[in-house]
SEMIKE-19549 format. One record per atom (N, C-alpha, C, O): residue in one letter; x, y, z. Coordinates in steps of 0.001 Angstrom, whole numbers, padded with zeros to 6 digits, always signed. Example, Ala and Ser with C-alpha at 12.3 -4.5 7.8 and 13.67 -1.06 7.14 Angstrom:
A+013190-005690+007800;A+012300-004500+007800;A+013200-003300+007800;A+014236-003319+008465;S+012850-002250+007080;S+013670-001060+007140;S+012900+000030+007870;S+013409+001138+008039;
END
This chain:
X+007750-110245-033039;X+007840-108844-032575;X+008087-108844-031066;X+007387-109508-030302;X+009071-108103-030672;X+009412-108039-029246;X+008370-107206-028505;X+008101-106063-028877;X+007778-107792-027442;X+006772-107018-026711;X+007391-105786-026055;X+008539-105796-025612;X+006588-104732-026012;X+007069-103483-025410;X+007294-103677-023914;X+006488-104299-023222;X+008392-103137-023439;X+008668-103206-022008;X+007777-102224-021242;X+007564-101095-021684;X+007272-102654-020117;X+006450-101715-019335;X+007292-100538-018861;X+008462-100681-018505;X+006662-099385-018868;X+007366-098191-018404;X+007607-098281-016896;X+006712-098655-016139;X+008806-097939-016475;X+009064-097969-015029;X+008226-096915-014313;X+008004-095823-014835;X+007768-097255-013118;X+006998-096292-012333;X+007900-095140-011914;X+009067-095351-011586;X+007363-093920-011925;X+008189-092790-011484;X+008552-092955-010017;X+007770-093509-009245;X+009722-092485-009625;X+010122-092625-008216;X+009165-091855-007305;X+008649-090797-007666;X+008946-092407-006130;X+008067-091742-005179;X+008754-090485-004642;X+009949-090510-004347;X+008014-089402-004516;X+008644-088158-004052;X+009043-088272-002590;X+008373-088962-001823;X+010108-087616-002196;X+010525-087677-000785;X+009542-086947+000117;X+008973-085922-000258;X+009355-087492+001309;X+008509-086872+002326;X+009438-086269+003377;X+010311-086958+003904;X+009254-085006+003676;X+010131-084356+004645;X+009328-083868+005848;X+008104-083749+005802;X+010055-083594+006913;X+009429-083033+008110;X+009085-081560+007873;X+009825-080832+007212;X+007969-081151+008418;X+007550-079761+008334;X+007833-079051+009660;X+007908-079682+010715;X+007984-077751+009586;X+008158-076918+010771;X+007162-075765+010689;X+006398-075659+009730;X+007180-074905+011702;X+006291-073742+011680;X+006571-072827+010490;X+005698-072070+010066;X+007785-072898+009954;X+008087-072088+008773;X+007252-072523+007567;X+007089-071759+006616;X+006725-073745+007608;X+005895-074265+006523;X+004416-073941+006706;X+003588-074356+005895;X+004077-073203+007762;X+002672-072902+008022;X+001976-072243+006830;X+000885-072684+006469;X+002551-071199+006193;X+001861-070602+005037;X+001608-071608+003907;X+000563-071566+003259;X+002568-072510+003675;X+002394-073508+002621;X+001289-074501+002987;X+000553-074958+002112;X+001169-074835+004270;X+000089-075724+004711;X-001269-075060+004497;X-002215-075709+004052;X-001366-073769+004812;X-002619-073055+004620;X-002970-072970+003138;X-004138-073099+002770;X-001976-072756+002292;X-002218-072713+000842;X-002715-074063+000334;X-003626-074125-000491;X-002112-075144+000829;X-002516-076478+000404;X-003947-076759+000837;X-004728-077322+000070;X-004299-076368+002071;X-005671-076568+002536;X-006654-075785+001668;X-007709-076301+001298;X-006305-074539+001345;X-007186-073720+000517;X-007334-074310-000883;X-008397-074196-001494;X-006281-074936-001391;X-006322-075575-002711;X-007399-076657-002770;X-007991-076889-003824;X-007656-077324-001633;X-008675-078378-001591;X-010018-077879-001066;X-010906-078671-000752;X-010155-076560-000974;X-011432-076009-000539;X-011623-075962+000960;X-012723-075667+001428;X-010566-076248+001736;X-010644-076145+003186;X-010381-074698+003600;X-009744-073943+002866;X-010872-074319+004770;X-010577-072986+005271;X-009125-072917+005739;X-008498-073935+006033;X-008615-071701+005798;X-007225-071486+006196;X-007175-071388+007728;X-007170-070296+008296;X-007137-072550+008376;X-007275-072636+009827;X-005915-072436+010508;X-005317-073388+011009;X-005440-071202+010518;X-004088-070932+011016;X-003939-071297+012487;X-002926-071876+012881;X-004937-070967+013303;X-004835-071241+014737;X-004670-072745+014975;X-003830-073158+015775;X-005455-073548+014295;X-005373-074996+014476;X-004085-075562+013901;X-003444-076395+014541;X-003692-075130+012708;X-002457-075628+012104;X-001245-075315+012985;X-000321-076120+013099;X-001265-074139+013599;X-000126-073792+014468;X-000023-074776+015633;X+001076-075182+016009;X-001163-075157+016200;X-001152-076157+017267;X-000660-077499+016734;X+000183-078141+017361;X-001174-077927+015594;X-000817-079231+015052;X+000678-079337+014768;X+001289-080375+015025;X+001263-078278+014242;X+002673-078318+013871;X+003613-078186+015066;X+004816-078413+014936;X+003075-077823+016224;X+003916-077725+017420;X+003665-078881+018389;X+004598-079365+019029;X+002408-079327+018501;X+002104-080456+019386;X+002350-081790+018703;X+002612-082789+019372;X+002269-081819+017375;X+002531-083028+016596;X+003680-082802+015643;X+004408-081815+015749;X+003838-083728+014709;X+004891-083598+013704;X+004256-083610+012316;X+003594-084570+011923;X+004474-082521+011589;X+003974-082443+010225;X+004960-083042+009236;X+006174-083004+009437;X+004409-083596+008165;X+005207-084152+007072;X+004620-083647+005755;X+003409-083459+005636;X+005487-083431+004775;X+004988-082913+003512;X+005844-083300+002325;X+006973-083771+002465;X+005272-083086+001148;X+005953-083319-000124;X+005973-082009-000886;X+004929-081393-001101;X+007160-081583-001296;X+007297-080342-002056;X+006933-080560-003518;X+007083-081656-004058;X+006455-079497-004142;X+006128-079558-005561;X+007397-079869-006359;X+008470-079365-006029;X+007285-080686-007398;X+008459-080966-008230;X+008906-079728-008992;X+008180-078741-009103;X+010113-079814-009507;X+010698-078661-010172;X+009874-078138-011335;X+009910-076940-011620;X+009136-078998-012011;X+008358-078556-013162;X+007005-077975-012822;X+006264-077570-013718;X+006669-077925-011547;X+005376-077388-011123;X+005532-075886-010894;X+006202-075487-009942;X+004931-075036-011741;X+005157-073596-011606;X+004555-072993-010339;X+004944-071898-009933;X+003612-073695-009712;X+002962-073131-008528;X+003790-073344-007270;X+003641-072599-006301;X+004667-074352-007270;X+005525-074587-006119;X+004741-074949-004871;X+003602-075411-004950;X+005360-074737-003719;X+004714-075019-002438;X+004642-076497-002138;X+005394-077295-002697;X+003731-076858-001248;X+003512-078246-000892;X+002437-078855-001792;X+001448-078202-002124;X+002644-080101-002178;X+001608-080794-002949;X+000974-081917-002130;X+000045-082576-002595;X+001467-082133-000931;X+000885-083137-000048;X+001378-082925+001367;X+002484-082427+001580;X+000546-083307+002347;X+000947-083133+003745;X+000064-083988+004640;X-001030-084403+004257;X+000569-084241+005843;X-000229-084818+006919;X+000455-084479+008229;X+001614-084066+008243;X-000259-084653+009326;X+000287-084422+010660;X+000113-085695+011477;X-000955-086307+011472;X+001162-086083+012173;X+001145-087255+013044;X+001335-086779+014486;X+002350-086169+014821;X+000352-087063+015326;X+000429-086687+016734;X+000549-087953+017568;X-000279-088858+017457;X+001569-088017+018393;X+001857-089222+019172;X+001402-089066+020614;X+001514-087997+021214;X+000883-090168+021152;X+000441-090217+022542;X+001059-091432+023216;X+001055-092528+022656;X+001589-091238+024415;X+002153-092352+025154;X+001053-093204+025769;X-000093-092763+025850;X+001381-094414+026203;X+000379-095258+026850;X-000052-094673+028178;X+000723-093993+028850;X-001286-094939+028552;X-001777-094516+029856;X-001012-095260+030937;X-000803-096466+030811;X-000589-094585+031990;X+000115-095278+033076;X-000688-096471+033596;X-001899-096379+033798;X+000001-097581+033806;X-000605-098822+034307;X-001567-099459+033315;X-002366-100318+033689;X-001497-099049+032060;X-002370-099650+031049;X-001902-101063+030720;X-000698-101309+030653;X-002840-102008+030511;X-002421-103364+030126;X-001826-103426+028727;X-001144-104391+028383;X-002077-102407+027924;X-001513-102334+026577;X-000412-101281+026583;X-000717-100091+026663;X+000856-101675+026500;X+001946-100713+026621;X+002228-099921+025343;X+003123-099076+025334;X+001501-100172+024291;X+001809-099511+023031;X+001372-098042+023041;X+000387-097671+023679;X+002128-097229+022324;X+001743-095837+022132;X+000617-095751+021098;X+000260-096746+020467;X+000079-094569+020939;X-000949-094299+019929;X-000489-093151+019047;X+000220-092255+019504;X-000891-093178+017788;X-000633-092051+016900;X-001924-091696+016182;X-002678-092571+015757;X-002164-090412+016056;X-003327-089920+015318;X-002838-089294+014011;X-001980-088412+014023;X-003380-089748+012898;X-003042-089207+011587;X-004112-088184+011209;X-005295-088517+011145;X-003706-086961+010963;X-004673-085915+010640;X-004209-085033+009501;X-003036-085032+009126;X-005168-084274+008952;X-004890-083273+007913;X-004196-083881+006697;X-003264-083285+006157;X-004637-085055+006263;X-004060-085680+005070;X-004576-084931+003844;X-005775-084929+003565;X-003664-084301+003123;X-004039-083429+002003;X-003147-083688+000801;X-001941-083897+000934;X-003761-083672-000374;X-003030-083745-001643;X-003567-082645-002542;X-004780-082502-002692;X-002676-081869-003138;X-003097-080794-004031;X-003950-081344-005171;X-003691-082428-005693;X-004961-080584-005544;X-005890-081039-006583;X-005156-081392-007866;X-005503-082375-008521;X-004159-080618-008237;X-003459-080851-009506;X-002594-082102-009467;X-002109-082546-010507;X-002393-082679-008285;X-001600-083906-008167;X-002439-085063-007620;X-001894-086082-007195;X-003761-084904-007632;X-004640-085948-007104;X-004680-087147-008044;X-004383-087040-009234;X-005056-088293-007475;X-005243-089539-008232;X-003954-090016-008910;X-003983-090599-009993;X-002832-089756-008249;X-001541-090236-008739;X-000820-091092-007699;X+000362-091399-007854;X-001528-091471-006650;X-000931-092320-005627;X-000239-091572-004511;X+000373-092190-003640;X-000324-090234-004522;X+000394-089474-003503;X-000242-089650-002121;X+000469-089716-001118;X-001571-089728-002061;X-002226-089942-000774;X-001828-091278-000165;X-001573-091363+001036;X-001775-092317-000981;X-001341-093636-000494;X+000106-093580-000018;X+000455-094175+001002;X+000936-092869-000755;X+002343-092712-000385;X+002467-092037+000984;X+003263-092467+001818;X+001681-090980+001216;X+001721-090283+002494;X+001236-091179+003628;X+001819-091179+004713;X+000175-091938+003383;X-000358-092793+004440;X+000595-093940+004779;X+000732-094310+005945;X+001240-094492+003781;X+002232-095534+004071;X+003387-094967+004886;X+003930-095629+005771;X+003748-093735+004570;X+004792-093073+005343;X+004321-092885+006788;X+005097-093082+007723;X+003053-092505+006972;X+002514-092311+008325;X+002547-093608+009118;X+002866-093598+010307;X+002220-094721+008478;X+002248-096002+009178;X+003680-096409+009514;X+003929-096993+010568;X+004613-096104+008630;X+006017-096402+008924;X+006492-095564+010109;X+007184-096071+010992;X+006124-094293+010129;X+006518-093423+011239;X+005855-093844+012552;X+006408-093620+013629;X+004671-094452+012461;X+003970-094905+013662;X+004636-096114+014293;X+004506-096332+015498;X+005348-096905+013496;X+006026-098078+014034;X+005049-099074+014633;X+004097-099489+013972;X+005279-099460+015881;X+004421-100426+016557;X+003216-099779+017226;X+002388-100480+017808;X+003101-098470+017155;X+001984-097788+017801;X+000670-098101+017083;X+000658-098397+015888;X-000417-098033+017818;X-001750-098153+017241;X-002100-096810+016598;X-002093-095778+017269;X-002404-096823+015311;X-002725-095595+014589;X-004235-095456+014439;X-004943-096442+014238;X-004715-094228+014539;X-006137-093987+014303;X-006296-092654+013580;X-005378-091834+013548;X-007470-092453+013006;X-007756-091238+012244;X-009258-091071+012115;X-010033-091969+012446;X-009651-089906+011627;X-011049-089640+011306;X-011135-089432+009806;X-010527-088507+009267;X-011888-090291+009130;X-011900-090334+007671;X-013147-089682+007098;X-014253-089894+007594;X-012963-088889+006053;X-014095-088418+005266;X-014543-089555+004342;X-013797-090513+004140;X-015742-089460+003787;X-016169-090494+002824;X-015206-090618+001653;X-015047-091707+001102;X-014562-089528+001264;X-013626-089551+000141;X-012384-090364+000477;X-011886-091108-000368;X-011875-090232+001702;X-010630-090909+002058;X-010792-092314+002599;X-009828-093079+002633;X-012003-092667+003025;X-012193-093954+003697;X-011764-095167+002858;X-011133-096067+003413;X-012067-095244+001560;X-011645-096430+000807;X-010137-096668+000849;X-009692-097811+000957;X-009353-095601+000764;X-007904-095763+000832;X-007487-096293+002192;X-006654-097195+002272;X-008047-095753+003255;X-007667-096187+004592;X-008048-097652+004823;X-007302-098397+005458;X-009190-098054+004316;X-009581-099462+004443;X-008601-100355+003689;X-008239-101432+004162;X-008178-099902+002522;X-007206-100665+001738;X-005901-100858+002496;X-005225-101873+002328;X-005547-099889+003329;X-004295-099943+004083;X-004457-100634+005431;X-003502-100701+006205;X-005646-101149+005725;X-005821-101929+006939;X-006521-101233+008084;X-006625-101806+009169;X-007004-100018+007885;X-007769-099342+008923;X-009192-099899+008953;X-009769-100208+007911;X-009748-100024+010155;X-011105-100542+010315;X-011990-099491+010977;X-011539-098797+011888;X-013235-099362+010540;X-014141-098382+011157;X-014569-098810+012547;X-014879-099979+012777;X-014586-097858+013480;X-014994-098163+014855;X-015980-097137+015410;X-016440-097292+016541;X-016313-096106+014659;X-017244-095095+015159;X-017577-094072+014097;X-016929-094005+013053;X-018606-093266+014377;X-019058-092248+013442;X-019242-090928+014171;X-019760-090884+015287;X-018815-089866+013531;X-018936-088517+014077;X-019712-087652+013095;X-019508-087758+011885;X-020599-086798+013598;X-021329-085861+012756;X-020943-084440+013150;X-020876-084112+014335;X-020691-083602+012154;X-020321-082207+012407;X-021590-081362+012455;X-022342-081297+011482;X-021818-080718+013592;X-022976-079852+013792;X-022503-078412+013922;X-021510-078141+014597;X-023204-077497+013285;X-022832-076085+013348;X-024086-075229+013513;X-025202-075678+013248;X-023882-073997+013951;X-024990-073053+014094;X-024843-072254+015367;X-023823-072325+016052;X-025861-071503+015670;X-025898-070735+016924;X-026623-071584+017966;X-027775-071971+017772;X-025950-071861+019047;X-026459-072791+020039;X-027136-072040+021178;X-026514-071238+021875;X-028424-072321+021350;X-029191-071818+022487;X-029769-073043+023178;X-030915-073410+022916;X-029001-073686+024057;X-029393-074990+024588;X-030741-074969+025298;X-031045-074043+026051;X-031543-075997+025051;X-032769-076184+025800;X-032427-076707+027197;X-031343-077247+027420;X-033345-076543+028114;X-033080-076962+029486;X-032972-078476+029571;X-033710-079209+028913;X-032044-078919+030388;X-031875-080342+030621;X-032919-080818+031620;X-033313-080054+032501;X-033379-082067+031504;X-034338-082578+032486;X-033748-082723+033881;X-034488-082846+034858;X-032427-082710+033983;X-031758-082821+035272;X-031155-081473+035655;X-030835-080675+034774;X-030995-081205+036942;X-030352-079947+037349;X-028941-079853+036767;X-028221-080851+036750;X-028535-078678+036293;X-027186-078552+035729;X-026119-078740+036796;X-026332-078456+037975;X-024978-079223+036357;X-023823-079381+037235;X-023068-078059+037255;X-022841-077486+036189;X-022673-077552+038403;X-021945-076280+038452;X-020666-076326+037611;X-019910-077296+037653;X-020445-075256+036849;X-019289-075146+035958;X-018568-073841+036265;X-019201-072807+036476;X-017240-073898+036289;X-016420-072700+036508;X-015184-072761+035635;X-014883-073790+035031;X-014470-071642+035574;X-013213-071615+034832;X-012192-072555+035478;X-012104-072660+036702;X-011434-073226+034632;X-010370-074090+035131;X-009229-073246+035680;X-008983-072134+035213;X-008547-073779+036663;X-007370-073133+037226;X-006194-074095+037169;X-006358-075273+036851;X-005022-073590+037474;X-003828-074443+037472;X-003969-075588+038470;X-003429-076674+038256;X-004693-075345+039555;X-004862-076390+040569;X-005713-077551+040056;X-005659-078648+040612;X-006501-077322+038998;X-007350-078381+038440;X-006590-079327+037515;X-007090-080396+037166;X-005388-078935+037123;X-004704-079688+036077;X-004498-081162+036423;X-004733-081998+035551;X-004077-081542+037633;X-003929-082980+037915;X-005230-083755+037723;X-005216-084859+037177;X-006363-083185+038171;X-007644-083869+038002;X-008042-083939+036529;X-008583-084947+036075;X-007774-082871+035790;X-008084-082865+034357;X-007293-083954+033640;X-007847-084703+032835;X-005999-084038+033934;X-005161-085044+033286;X-005590-086457+033656;X-005577-087352+032810;X-005970-086663+034911;X-006395-087998+035343;X-007688-088406+034645;X-007810-089541+034185;X-008656-087491+034560;X-009907-087800+033884;X-009683-088010+032397;X-010281-088906+031802;X-008833-087200+031791;X-008559-087352+030364;X-007885-088683+030066;X-008179-089309+029048;X-006979-089126+030946;X-006318-090415+030738;X-007324-091559+030787;X-007212-092519+030024;X-008305-091464+031679;X-009356-092474+031734;X-010173-092465+030442;X-010484-093520+029890;X-010512-091282+029972;X-011374-091169+028797;X-010653-091549+027520;X-011198-092267+026683;X-009428-091069+027368;X-008704-091217+026107;X-007905-092508+026045;X-007586-092996+024960;X-007582-093063+027212;X-006842-094317+027232;X-005387-094186+026856;X-004719-095188+026604;X-004890-092976+026814;X-003491-092718+026473;X-003096-091397+027104;X-003943-090663+027616;X-001823-091102+027066;X-001292-089898+027703;X-001200-088777+026668;X-000323-088785+025804;X-002110-087822+026767;X-002024-086655+025876;X-001848-085368+026684;X-002403-084319+026357;X-001053-085491+027755;X-000794-084334+028612;X-000207-083174+027825;X-000499-082017+028125;X+000628-083469+026808;X+001272-082386+026063;X+000252-081556+025283;X+000542-080417+024916;X-000935-082108+025023;X-002006-081339+024402;X-002868-080631+025437;X-003219-079463+025269;X-003208-081341+026506;X-004093-080760+027514;X-003469-079520+028151;X-004173-078543+028407;X-002163-079544+028410;X-001538-078393+029054;X-001515-077167+028140;X-001236-076062+028604;X-001800-077345+026863;X-001852-076204+025941;X-003225-075532+025927;X-003369-074447+025365;X-004228-076153+026531;X-005574-075597+026468;X-005674-074171+027030;X-006349-073345+026417;X-005040-073843+028159;X-005197-072475+028663;X-004759-071396+027675;X-005340-070311+027662;X-003754-071667+026852;X-003296-070669+025879;X-003964-070844+024515;X-004112-069872+023774;X-004365-072063+024177;X-004960-072325+022868;X-006436-071945+022826;X-006912-071416+021822;X-007159-072209+023905;X-008600-072008+023931;X-008958-070620+024451;X-008222-070023+025236;X-010112-070119+023992;X-010656-068883+024555;X-011235-069132+025946;X-011167-068274+026826;X-011807-070328+026125;X-012418-070674+027403;X-012103-072133+027730;X-012168-073007+026865;X-011765-072372+028983;X-011412-073711+029472;X-012105-073856+030818;X-011762-073156+031770;X-013087-074769+030905;X-013929-074844+032097;X-013950-076266+032651;X-013637-077230+031952;X-014327-076371+033917;X-014467-077666+034583;X-015822-077714+035276;X-016373-076690+035680;X-016342-078927+035403;X-017588-079167+036134;X-017246-079753+037495;X-016520-080743+037590;X-017774-079135+038550;X-017468-079573+039915;X-018785-079789+040659;X-019386-078823+041128;X-019244-081035+040775;X-020502-081288+041485;X-020396-080885+042946;X-019324-080985+043543;X-021493-080434+043522;X-021448-080120+044958;X-021188-081370+045776;X-021618-082462+045407;X-020492-081213+046872;X-020181-082344+047735;X-021468-082930+048302;X-022385-082202+048681;X-021518-084240+048350;X-022690-084918+048882;X-022279-086022+049804;X-021087-086279+049980;X-023253-086688+050403;X-022909-087788+051301;X-022346-088968+050526;X-022689-089183+049363;X-021496-089713+051166;X-020927-090895+050532;X-019677-090570+049744;X-019293-089411+049587;X-019057-091620+049257;X-017819-091483+048493;X-018120-091027+047068;X-019190-091340+046546;X-017198-090290+046416;X-017399-089899+045017;X-017315-091119+044104;X-016828-092169+044524;X-017782-090997+042868;X-017707-092127+041937;X-016272-092621+041768;X-015319-091873+041987;X-016130-093873+041382;X-014808-094461+041172;X-014028-093638+040160;X-014546-093261+039109;X-012766-093366+040497;X-011903-092609+039606;X-011854-091133+039913;X-010966-090440+039416;X-012798-090608+040735;X-012798-089185+041066;X-012373-088985+042516;X-012890-089630+043428;X-011423-088079+042707;X-010974-087771+044058;X-012042-086948+044775;X-012820-086260+044116;X-012100-086999+046102;X-013050-086157+046842;X-012872-084687+046473;X-011764-084154+046530;X-013962-084043+046097;X-013900-082651+045681;X-013362-082455+044290;X-013150-081318+043869;X-013134-083526+043565;X-012569-083427+042227;X-013583-083079+041169;X-014773-082940+041450;X-013105-082939+039953;X-013959-082521+038857;X-014677-083736+038249;X-014201-084868+038331;X-015848-083457+037633;X-016611-084490+036944;X-016540-084325+035433;X-017119-085118+034692;X-015828-083290+034971;X-015699-083089+033532;X-014950-081809+033233;X-014778-080952+034101;X-014509-081692+032003;X-013871-080455+031534;X-014169-080270+030057;X-014503-081221+029351;X-014042-079033+029602;X-014311-078732+028195;X-013636-077419+027837;X-013254-076638+028709;X-013498-077191+026547;X-012869-075965+026066;X-013562-075496+024797;X-014235-076269+024115;X-013387-074225+024495;X-013891-073635+023252;X-012786-072797+022653;X-012164-071995+023350;X-012530-072976+021343;X-011414-072271+020709;X-011825-071733+019344;X-012696-072301+018686;X-011193-070629+018916;X-011601-069957+017678;X-011039-070649+016442;X-009908-071134+016440;X-011861-070682+015387;X-011406-071316+014156;X-012101-070684+012953;X-013161-071140+012524;X-011493-069635+012418;X-011977-068995+011196;X-013456-068631+011259;X-014255-069112+010456;X-013813-067785+012211;X-015175-067282+012297;X-016137-068184+013044;X-017303-067831+013219;X-015669-069343+013489;X-016496-070281+014228;X-015794-070641+015536;X-014566-070710+015590;X-016567-070865+016570;X-016016-071335+017825;X-016211-072843+017901;X-017341-073330+017854;X-015124-073572+018016;X-015186-075027+018144;X-015281-075380+019616;X-014480-074907+020422;X-016256-076209+019975;X-016366-076718+021337;X-015740-078110+021368;X-016239-079039+020733;X-014669-078239+022094;X-013945-079492+022189;X-012549-079230+022745;X-011978-078176+022464;X-011991-080131+023508;X-012593-081408+023882;X-013700-081232+024909;X-013761-080223+025612;X-014577-082232+024984;X-015563-082327+026059;X-015432-083728+026650;X-015710-084726+025984;X-015006-083785+027903;X-014827-085048+028625;X-015645-084944+029905;X-015486-083995+030672;X-016516-085917+030135;X-017401-085839+031296;X-017791-087229+031769;X-017791-088190+030999;X-018127-087319+033063;X-018486-088611+033639;X-019838-089110+033148;X-020075-090317+033108;X-020730-088191+032773;X-022027-088611+032239;X-022606-087459+031419;X-022063-086354+031407;X-023722-087738+030730;X-024230-086804+029723;X-024705-085483+030314;X-024499-084437+029698;X-025330-085495+031481;X-025804-084238+032040;X-024646-083297+032337;X-024771-082085+032164;X-023521-083847+032782;X-022335-083017+033001;X-021836-082453+031681;X-021450-081286+031618;X-021835-083258+030628;X-021430-082773+029309;X-022336-081639+028851;X-021852-080638+028324;X-023649-081782+029045;X-024576-080717+028648;X-024293-079434+029432;X-024345-078339+028872;X-023996-079568+030719;X-023708-078384+031535;X-022464-077660+031036;X-022445-076432+030959;X-021431-078418+030698;X-020201-077816+030178;X-020462-077117+028845;X-020020-075987+028639;X-021173-077779+027951;X-021446-077215+026625;X-022303-075959+026741;X-022045-074962+026067;X-023319-076008+027591;X-024199-074851+027755;X-023430-073643+028270;X-023665-072518+027829;X-022509-073876+029205;X-021704-072772+029728;X-020836-072162+028628;X-020749-070941+028507;X-020200-073010+027833;X-019343-072480+026775;X-020175-071765+025707;X-019749-070738+025179;X-021350-072297+025389;X-022207-071646+024393;X-022662-070272+024867;X-022846-069361+024060;X-022842-070124+026182;X-023290-068828+026713;X-022215-067756+026599;X-022496-066569+026760;X-020980-068177+026319;X-019868-067228+026268;X-019523-066799+024845;X-018556-066062+024649;X-020277-067235+023866;X-020014-066812+022492;X-021302-066351+021840;X-022364-066934+022058;X-021201-065297+021037;X-022366-064762+020331;X-022463-065291+018898;X-023487-065118+018237;X-021398-065934+018423;X-021363-066368+017039;X-021679-067840+016877;X-022074-068504+017836;X-021508-068351+015671;X-021776-069762+015400;X-020734-070659+016057;X-019584-070264+016248;X-021154-071863+016398;X-020255-072838+017000;X-020223-074089+016131;X-021115-074337+015320;X-019178-074856+016327;X-019055-076171+015690;X-018858-077205+016783;X-018091-077009+017726;X-019578-078321+016630;X-019455-079409+017591;X-019391-080714+016812;X-020305-081036+016051;X-018306-081469+017003;X-018151-082768+016349;X-018650-083837+017311;X-017960-084203+018263;X-019859-084335+017051;X-020557-085207+017986;X-020403-086673+017603;X-020624-087058+016455;X-020023-087477+018582;X-019955-088925+018387;X-021377-089470+018424;X-022109-089224+019383;X-021777-090210+017388;X-023138-090723+017329;X-023415-091767+018398;X-024562-092181+018568;X-022393-092199+019118;X-022619-093061+020271;X-023482-092355+021306;X-024252-092999+022018;X-023356-091030+021392;X-024113-090228+022348;X-025315-089591+021632;X-025360-088372+021469;X-026261-090390+021217;X-027379-089887+020420;X-028276-088936+021207;X-028852-088010+020636;X-028397-089158+022504;X-029187-088236+023306;X-028602-086838+023291;X-029337-085855+023205;X-027294-086745+023373;X-026640-085441+023324;X-026806-084817+021940;X-027031-083611+021832;X-026698-085618+020886;X-026882-085105+019526;X-028278-084506+019386;X-028429-083417+018832;X-029291-085200+019877;X-030658-084679+019798;X-030787-083371+020573;X-031466-082447+020124;X-030139-083289+021733;X-030182-082059+022544;X-029509-080899+021817;X-030009-079774+021849;X-028388-081159+021168;X-027692-080118+020416;X-028546-079641+019245;X-028614-078441+018978;X-029190-080560+018552;X-030054-080165+017426;X-031245-079348+017922;X-031648-078383+017273;X-031804-079727+019060;X-032943-078970+019599;X-032529-077562+020008;X-033367-076663+020085;X-031229-077368+020272;X-030724-076051+020650;X-030274-075198+019485;X-029782-074090+019694;X-030430-075685+018251;X-030134-074857+017090;X-029014-075316+016192;X-028801-074723+015135;X-028284-076357+016575;X-027216-076841+015705;X-027795-077787+014654;X-028808-078451+014876;X-027124-077828+013508;X-027616-078652+012415;X-026429-079154+011608;X-025327-078613+011702;X-026662-080193+010815;X-025627-080726+009945;X-025790-082217+009775;X-026320-082909+010644;X-025318-082703+008626;X-025394-084140+008368;X-024097-084692+007778;X-024073-085817+007279;X-023004-083895+007833;X-021722-084381+007315;X-021081-085305+008341;X-020721-084878+009438;X-020944-086567+007975;X-020400-087547+008901;X-018996-087972+008485;X-018657-087982+007301;X-018201-088315+009468;X-016867-088871+009263;X-016775-090162+010068;X-017575-090405+010972;X-015795-090979+009728;X-015655-092294+010345;X-014362-092378+011127;X-013288-092110+010587;X-014455-092747+012396;X-013267-093000+013203;X-012750-094384+012828;X-013505-095357+012836;X-011449-094473+012497;X-010865-095731+012029;X-009573-096002+012797;X-008884-095075+013223;X-009258-097279+012967;X-008089-097651+013751;X-007302-098726+013008;X-007870-099542+012281;X-005984-098710+013204;X-005074-099660+012562;X-004211-100298+013644;X-003521-099595+014383;X-004247-101629+013742;X-003391-102323+014689;X-004044-102663+016009;X-003368-103141+016919;X-005346-102429+016142;X-006063-102758+017371;X-007545-102884+017029;X-007986-102361+016006;X-008318-103568+017869;X-009741-103723+017578;X-010555-102461+017773;X-011658-102359+017236;X-010043-101491+018528;X-010793-100273+018779;X-009832-099206+019280;X-008682-099498+019608;X-010307-097977+019337;X-009520-096916+019965;X-009498-097172+021467;X-010416-097799+021995;X-008476-096701+022160;X-008384-096966+023593;X-009329-096082+024394;X-010003-095210+023846;X-009366-096322+025693;X-010097-095437+026570;X-011552-095814+026756;X-011986-096900+026369;X-012299-094898+027357;X-013694-095099+027714;X-014556-094173+026864;X-014612-092967+027105;X-015225-094746+025871;X-016054-093952+024970;X-017170-093237+025719;X-017614-092169+025299;X-017625-093817+026820;X-018684-093183+027586;X-018293-091853+028192;X-019164-091057+028542;X-016985-091590+028327;X-016498-090325+028888;X-016152-089302+027823;X-016001-088118+028127;X-016025-089739+026587;X-015578-088841+025501;X-016793-088317+024740;X-017469-089075+024043;X-017068-087026+024874;X-018240-086432+024229;X-017885-085578+023027;X-018732-085372+022158;X-016678-085080+022949;X-016217-084337+021765;X-014704-084397+021723;X-014054-084353+022767;X-014130-084497+020528;X-012671-084538+020419;X-012061-083155+020635;X-012749-082136+020569;X-010790-083145+020887;X-010021-081882+020893;X-010191-081237+019526;X-010477-080046+019407;X-010006-082055+018502;X-010219-081740+017092;X-010256-083090+016397;X-009640-084047+016866;X-010972-083175+015282;X-010973-084467+014563;X-009582-084819+014059;X-009312-085980+013751;X-008697-083832+013971;X-007319-084106+013542;X-006447-084589+014694;X-005292-084959+014486;X-006999-084587+015918;X-006220-084962+017096;X-006863-086079+017907;X-006177-086727+018697;X-008141-086318+017738;X-008864-087295+018535;X-009360-086719+019847;X-009991-087427+020632;
END
């Protein structure tokens, strides 16, 4: 008896570039997986990064997108010993009706191909982490999502003065961000004044002696922003020279909102996490920062207190 021939695998669906015209389909896909319809954030992602998606096949009566992700590219930090670019993979989604058919793996392989020689990183949920590990991503950090109404307790140290950022602060903001992030994300930072409801900087009073290494005389010691996201105010990014400055920035932004806030806290800064919890935030949903093609994410973790968004780093 002639053995049955194995059935050929169905061809992989084509992945195409997305534009702002695909925004409604992206929101529908997110809602299909139980995510909120984060239009403000998706609009930023599709303009600052490049979205990719898979259209529903002809036999799918619901149509729309059945898979998507966003790839955001960052150039190397000037004078960096590592000349490679970085890419952040975010918003990896597969429609529930097409789950467990290899589409997520197909999208991630496409993301790695699009990344080329760049170091790729992402923030993984527990559900997605096994796939990313299979594709060569390694865990390098943990983030916990905290939410609630924040009424910060007093810091043991005097607060650092905080004010609204101005156009004149932009060079200092970009320089500090390059130190913290280890790559050039100027194209994202310059969008903060229009994207965020509040964009603030910390400016310590002038004192005797030279300022810390990396800070110009009279320069800023940190910056942070708060932006709206479906009934919640997200605080991020938060970049600061030390924890007390980060607390001062966060406290100022919290004082400007009456509603609930979200803060994605790196567990590396456990003292800050404890301070946020003491001020009313709560949560235990953790995600894993993972990297492909390098031993760790670039930059100075000691300066990074909150991401712009977990989809952006």
